[in-house]
C-alpha positions in Angstrom: 0.1 -0.2 0.0 3.0 2.5 0.6 4.3 1.5 -2.7 0.8 2.6 -4.5 0.6 5.7 -2.4 4.1 7.0 -3.2 4.1 10.0 -5.5 7.5 9.8 -7.7 9.9 12.4 -7.6 12.5 13.7 -10.1 15.1 11.8 -7.8 13.2 8.4 -8.5 12.9 9.1 -12.2 16.7 9.9 -12.5 17.8 6.7 -10.6 15.7 4.4 -13.1 16.8 6.9 -16.1 20.7 6.2 -15.2 19.9 2.6 -15.1 18.4 2.8 -18.4 21.4 4.8 -19.9 23.9 2.6 -18.8 27.3 4.2 -19.8 25.5 7.3 -21.1 25.1 10.6 -19.0 21.8 11.9 -18.1 23.1 15.4 -19.4 23.1 13.4 -23.1 19.4 13.8 -23.2 19.3 17.5 -23.0 19.8 19.4 -26.5 19.6 23.1 -27.4 17.5 24.3 -30.1 18.4 27.1 -32.6 17.3 29.5 -29.9 20.0 28.2 -27.5 17.2 27.0 -25.4 17.8 23.7 -23.3 15.0 21.1 -24.0 15.1 18.7 -21.1 14.0 15.2 -20.7 11.9 15.5 -17.9 9.2 18.4 -16.7 7.3 18.6 -13.6 5.6 20.5 -10.8 8.8 19.6 -8.8 11.3 21.0 -11.3 9.5 24.5 -11.1 7.1 24.8 -14.1 4.7 27.3 -13.6 1.4 26.4 -15.1 -0.2 28.6 -18.2 -3.5 29.1 -19.7 -3.4 30.8 -22.8 -6.7 29.7 -25.0 -8.0 31.4 -28.0 -10.5 34.2 -27.1 -13.6 33.3 -29.1 -15.0 30.7 -31.4 -15.4 31.7 -35.3 -18.8 31.6 -35.8 -19.6 28.4 -34.0 -16.1 26.7 -35.0 -13.3 26.6 -32.8 -11.4 28.5 -35.5 -11.5 30.2 -38.7 -10.7 27.8 -41.7 -8.6 30.0 -43.8 -7.9 29.4 -47.5 -5.4 31.1 -50.0 -6.6 32.0 -53.3 -3.6 33.1 -55.8 -5.2 34.1 -59.6 -4.6 36.7 -62.0 -7.8 36.2 -64.1 -10.9 37.5 -61.9 -13.2 34.7 -63.5 -10.8 32.1 -62.6 -10.3 33.7 -59.0 -14.3 33.9 -58.6 -14.6 30.4 -59.3 -11.8 29.2 -56.8 -13.2 31.6 -54.0 -16.8 30.2 -54.4 -15.5 26.6 -54.6 -13.4 26.8 -51.4 -16.3 28.6 -49.5 -18.8 26.4 -50.7 -16.7 23.6 -49.7 -16.1 24.3 -46.0 -13.8 27.3 -45.7 -14.8 30.2 -43.6 -12.6 32.9 -45.1 -10.3 33.9 -47.7 -6.8 35.6 -48.7 -6.6 36.8 -51.9 -3.3 37.3 -54.1 -2.3 37.9 -57.4 -3.2 40.4 -60.5 -6.7 40.4 -59.1 -5.7 43.0 -56.4 -4.8 45.4 -59.0 -8.0 47.2 -59.2 -11.6 47.6 -57.6 -13.0 46.2 -61.0 -11.2 43.0 -61.3 -11.4 42.3 -57.3 -15.1 43.1 -57.5 -15.5 40.5 -60.1 -13.3 38.2 -58.2 -15.8 38.6 -55.3 -19.0 38.2 -57.4 -21.4 36.5 -55.3 -19.4 36.4 -51.9 -21.3 37.6 -49.0 -18.5 39.7 -47.3 -20.7 40.2 -44.0 -20.6 36.2 -43.6 -17.3 35.4 -45.4 -14.0 37.5 -44.5 -11.9 38.4 -47.3 -8.1 39.4 -46.9 -5.4 40.5 -49.0 -1.8 39.3 -49.8 -0.7 42.4 -51.5 2.8 42.9 -50.2 3.8 46.6 -50.4 1.0 47.2 -52.8 -1.4 46.6 -49.9 -2.8 50.1 -49.3 -3.5 50.3 -53.1 -5.3 46.8 -52.7 -6.9 47.9 -49.5 -8.4 50.8 -51.4 -9.5 48.4 -54.0 -11.3 45.9 -51.5 -12.9 49.0 -49.9 -14.5 49.7 -53.0 -15.6 46.5 -53.9 -17.4 46.2 -50.5 -19.4 48.8 -51.5 -19.4 50.5 -48.2 -21.2 47.6 -46.0 -20.5 48.6 -42.7 -20.9 44.7 -41.6 -17.9 43.4 -44.1 -15.8 41.8 -42.4 -12.6 43.0 -44.4 -9.0 41.7 -43.7 -6.5 44.3 -45.4 -3.5 42.8 -43.9 -1.2 45.5 -44.8 2.5 44.2 -43.9 4.9 46.7 -45.5 7.7 45.5 -43.0 7.8 41.8 -44.0 7.5 42.4 -47.9 10.5 44.9 -47.4 12.5 41.8 -45.2 11.8 39.3 -47.7 12.5 41.3 -51.0 15.3 43.4 -49.5 14.1 46.5 -51.2 11.2 49.2 -51.6 10.0 51.7 -54.4 9.8 54.4 -51.2 11.1 54.7 -48.2 9.6 52.5 -45.4 8.7 55.6 -43.3 6.4 56.6 -46.5 5.3 52.9 -46.7 3.8 52.8 -43.1 2.4 56.5 -43.1 0.5 55.2 -46.2 -0.4 52.0 -44.7 -1.7 53.7 -41.7 -3.3 56.6 -43.5 -5.3 54.2 -45.6 -6.2 52.1 -42.4 -7.3 55.3 -40.9 -9.4 56.4 -43.9 -11.2 53.0 -44.0 -11.9 52.6 -40.1 -15.2 54.5 -39.9 -16.8 52.8 -43.0 -15.7 49.4 -41.9 -15.6 49.1 -38.3 -15.3 45.2 -38.3 -12.2 45.5 -40.5 -8.7 44.2 -39.9 -5.8 46.5 -41.1 -2.6 45.6 -40.3 -0.7 42.0 -40.2 2.1 41.8 -37.9 4.0 38.6 -39.2 7.1 37.2 -38.4 7.2 34.6 -41.0 9.7 36.6 -42.9 12.1 35.5 -40.2 10.7 31.9 -40.3 10.7 31.4 -43.9 14.6 32.7 -44.0 15.3 29.8 -41.8 15.2 31.8 -38.4 14.4 29.9 -35.1 11.1 30.8 -33.1 12.3 33.5 -30.8 13.6 35.8 -33.5 10.2 35.2 -35.4 8.2 36.0 -32.5 10.3 39.2 -31.6 10.3 40.4 -35.2 6.2 39.9 -35.4 6.1 41.7 -32.0 8.4 44.6 -33.5 6.4 44.8 -36.5 3.2 45.4 -34.7 4.7 48.0 -32.7 5.7 49.9 -35.8 2.4 49.6 -37.3 0.4 50.5 -34.3 2.5 53.6 -33.9 2.0 54.8 -37.3 -1.7 54.1 -37.1 -1.7 56.4 -33.9 0.1 59.4 -35.7 -2.8 59.0 -38.4 -5.3 59.4 -36.0 -6.3 56.2 -35.0 -6.8 55.1 -31.1 -4.4 52.7 -29.8 -7.6 50.6 -29.0 -8.5 50.7 -32.9 -5.2 49.9 -33.9 -4.3 47.3 -31.6 -7.9 45.7 -32.2 -7.1 46.3 -36.0 -4.1 44.3 -36.1 -3.6 40.6 -36.7 -0.2 38.4 -35.5 0.9 36.2 -38.1 3.1 32.9 -37.3 4.4 30.0 -39.2 3.7 26.6 -38.1 5.6 23.7 -39.4 5.8 19.7 -38.6 7.4 20.3 -35.0 3.9 20.6 -33.8 4.8 21.0 -29.8 6.9 23.8 -30.8 4.6 25.2 -33.2 1.8 25.3 -30.9 3.9 26.6 -27.9 4.9 29.8 -30.2 1.4 30.5 -30.9 0.6 30.5 -27.0 3.8 32.3 -26.4 2.7 35.1 -29.1 -0.4 35.5 -27.2 1.3 36.2 -24.1 3.6 38.8 -25.5 0.6 40.3 -26.8 -0.7 41.0 -23.5 2.6 42.9 -22.7 2.4 44.8 -25.7 -1.2 46.1 -25.2 -0.4 47.0 -21.8 2.2 49.4 -22.9 -0.5 51.5 -24.5 -3.0 50.7 -21.3 -5.5 49.0 -23.6 -6.6 45.4 -23.1 -7.3 43.7 -26.6 -7.5 40.1 -27.2 -4.9 38.7 -29.6 -5.8 37.3 -33.0 -3.4 35.0 -34.5 -3.4 33.8 -38.0 -1.1 30.5 -38.0 -0.1 29.5 -41.7 2.0 26.5 -42.7 5.4 26.8 -43.1 7.0 26.9 -46.9 10.3 26.1 -45.6 9.5 22.5 -44.7 7.9 21.4 -48.0 9.7 19.4 -50.3 9.5 19.9 -54.3 10.9 16.4 -55.5 8.3 14.2 -53.6 5.8 16.4 -52.7 3.3 14.0 -51.2 4.9 13.8 -47.8 4.1 17.3 -47.5 0.4 16.3 -46.7 1.9 14.8 -43.4 3.6 17.8 -42.6 0.7 20.1 -43.5 -1.3 17.9 -41.1 1.1 18.3 -38.3 1.0 21.8 -39.0 -2.7 22.4 -38.7 -2.6 20.4 -35.4 -0.2 22.9 -34.0 -2.2 26.0 -35.0 -5.5 24.3 -33.9 -4.5 23.2 -30.7 -2.2 26.3 -29.9 -5.1 28.3 -30.1 -4.7 30.3 -33.4 -8.1 32.2 -34.3 -7.1 31.3 -38.2 -5.2 28.6 -39.9 -4.1 28.6 -43.3 -2.6 25.5 -44.8 -0.9 25.4 -47.9 -1.5 23.2 -50.7 1.0 20.3 -50.9 2.5 21.1 -54.3 3.1 24.8 -53.2 6.8 24.3 -53.3 6.3 23.4 -57.3 3.9 26.2 -58.0 0.1 27.4 -57.9 -1.9 24.6 -56.8 -5.0 22.9 -58.8 -8.3 22.2 -57.7 -7.0 18.5 -56.0 -4.5 20.1 -54.0 -6.4 23.0 -53.0 -9.0 20.3 -51.7 -6.6 18.4 -50.0 -5.4 21.4 -47.9 -9.1 22.5 -47.0 -10.0 19.0 -46.1 -7.0 18.4 -44.0 -8.4 21.3 -41.8 -12.0 19.9 -42.1 -10.9 16.7 -40.7 -8.8 18.4 -37.9 -11.7 20.3 -36.9 -14.9 18.1 -37.4 -13.3 14.6 -37.1 -10.6 15.0 -34.8 -12.4 17.7 -32.9 -9.4 19.7 -31.9 -11.3 22.8 -30.9 -13.2 21.1 -28.2 -11.0 22.2 -25.5 -10.1 25.7 -25.0 -6.2 25.4 -24.4 -5.6 21.5 -24.9 -1.8 22.3 -24.0 -2.7 23.9 -20.6 -1.5 21.6 -17.8 1.6 20.0 -19.8 4.5 20.6 -17.6 6.6 20.4 -20.8 4.4 22.6 -22.9 3.7 25.2 -20.5 7.4 25.5 -19.6 8.4 25.5 -23.5 5.8 28.5 -24.0 6.8 30.5 -21.2 10.7 30.2 -22.2 10.1 30.9 -25.7 8.1 34.2 -24.8 10.8 35.2 -22.3 13.6 34.7 -25.0 11.4 36.4 -27.7 11.0 39.5 -25.5 14.4 39.8 -24.9 15.2 39.6 -28.6 12.3 42.1 -29.0 13.6 44.4 -26.6 17.0 44.0 -28.4 15.4 45.3 -31.5 13.7 48.2 -29.9 17.0 49.1 -28.4 18.6 49.2 -31.8 15.8 51.7 -33.2 13.2 49.4 -34.0 12.8 46.6 -36.6 13.2 48.9 -39.9 16.5 50.2 -38.8 17.6 46.6 -37.8 16.7 45.6 -41.3 18.3 48.5 -42.8 21.7 47.9 -40.6 21.8 44.5 -41.3 21.5 43.4 -37.9 18.8 40.8 -37.9 19.8 39.1 -40.9 23.1 37.6 -39.7 21.1 36.4 -36.4 19.0 34.6 -38.5 21.5 33.2 -40.9 23.5 31.6 -38.0 20.2 30.2 -36.5 19.6 28.8 -40.1 23.0 27.3 -40.5 22.6 25.4 -37.1 19.3 23.9 -38.4 21.0 23.0 -41.7 23.9 21.2 -40.0 21.5 18.9 -38.1 20.1 17.9 -41.3 23.3 17.4 -42.9 24.9 15.5 -39.9 21.9 13.3 -39.6 20.8 14.4 -36.1 17.6 16.0 -37.5 15.6 14.5 -40.4 13.1 15.5 -43.0 10.8 12.2 -43.9 11.0 11.9 -47.4 13.8 14.1 -47.9 16.8 12.6 -45.6 15.1 9.7 -44.5 13.0 6.9 -46.4 13.5 8.7 -49.3 11.3 7.4 -52.3 13.8 6.6 -55.3 10.6 7.0 -57.8 8.2 9.7 -56.3 5.0 10.5 -58.3 4.7 13.5 -60.0 2.2 16.3 -59.0 0.9 19.0 -61.1 1.0 22.8 -60.2 1.3 25.9 -62.5 4.5 27.8 -62.0 4.5 30.7 -59.9 4.7 34.1 -61.6 7.9 36.1 -61.0 7.2 38.9 -58.7 8.6 42.3 -60.0 11.7 43.6 -58.6 11.3 46.6 -56.0 13.6 49.6 -56.4 14.0 53.4 -55.6 13.5 53.6 -52.1 14.9 51.9 -49.0 17.1 49.0 -49.5 18.3 46.0 -47.1 19.9 42.7 -47.1 17.0 40.4 -47.7 15.6 37.5 -45.5 15.2 35.2 -48.7 13.1 32.7 -48.4 14.5 29.0 -48.2 13.2 25.3 -48.0 15.6 22.8 -46.2 14.8 20.2 -48.6 16.2 22.1 -51.5 20.2 20.8 -51.2 19.2 17.3 -51.0 16.7 17.6 -53.9 19.5 19.1 -55.9 21.7 16.3 -54.8 19.4 13.7 -55.9 18.8 15.5 -59.4 22.5 15.0 -60.1 
């Protein structure tokens, strides 16, 4: 009976672990991630973990999260066909990109038959975000209940491309003035996307990505205040963007950590606004030579976003590394989320990670490391100055090299790329991505060029 009532302690576990490891040291089970944070083999109340609770604040029209899809199209009729197909197939909201954003006329045709009061429509227009926002505002015809997502994010576009046609201050002012102009007509709109994905796509680690997102948000809110918006308007109109990949424990901890950071950011303005987080699947994790294992990676990414408490989840098509998706690939991306939502019931618990000693500690450590990185960015003059001065880029490069080395030496793996490689993968169809026009004439910085970790191995296989 005494044995049954005994509560195991870390010392009890250590004795058993030492026995199982034989000649290996217990410290060999500890490893450092790309942020330099230690990941330990055991977490418990006795090891000093503080419990956390970081749920998403609300449900998306009766669903646990907003099932959001990306539609890339240049022809308005084709864009409209895809948008209606996605919404009829179960999507709740749509992000549009491509030439249909160039003016209100093609954008209006692309949205023909879409009830903007029910189905939020967002934009992915890069540095052309203000022009696209104006086009969407016209296409919405002044409907005050239209759920528009202008998603202006000039910082990310500048970081990824390395150049801008105007100074970044001009781009920020233009974005902020555009938001202020439409705030009265569209009170339910979201104006800014403060994303950290440019860092992730370039190979950066979690803390750097979260810090970039936080610094991005601060710059956008400050510009909005100058344009005449209130702090509450600006904060409520900002969506936070992160990437989630196949490392689903880290992905869900990342989403929870960003929610904690947002509380501190809002406190600086004396406002309480719940974070709105959009989690998008990672593109650096995708393989091109054999795209089919991407279906598993995307499922894991969707799991991370859903369980981590993201308000909206966007999954790329499994053929994204090859080009624009066809109908089959888009359907797979949408149905992956539907299965996670309606069959796996991942949204039935507010914060499924709460109570896990490991995930609570991981969340807190990531938030603290990211906050330290964010404070460093702010101390150097903010994210724009850090990009111009080349301060962020080498930090991202060093972390990327750590991850590339782990894949090269076999301490980390990409299934289907570095392990269990199919010698004759089945082909998949995709239309080529159009080349993005080069930006020039204004600000410049060393770009945070997007990468894919599979690319070097695929090049080797091709040879």
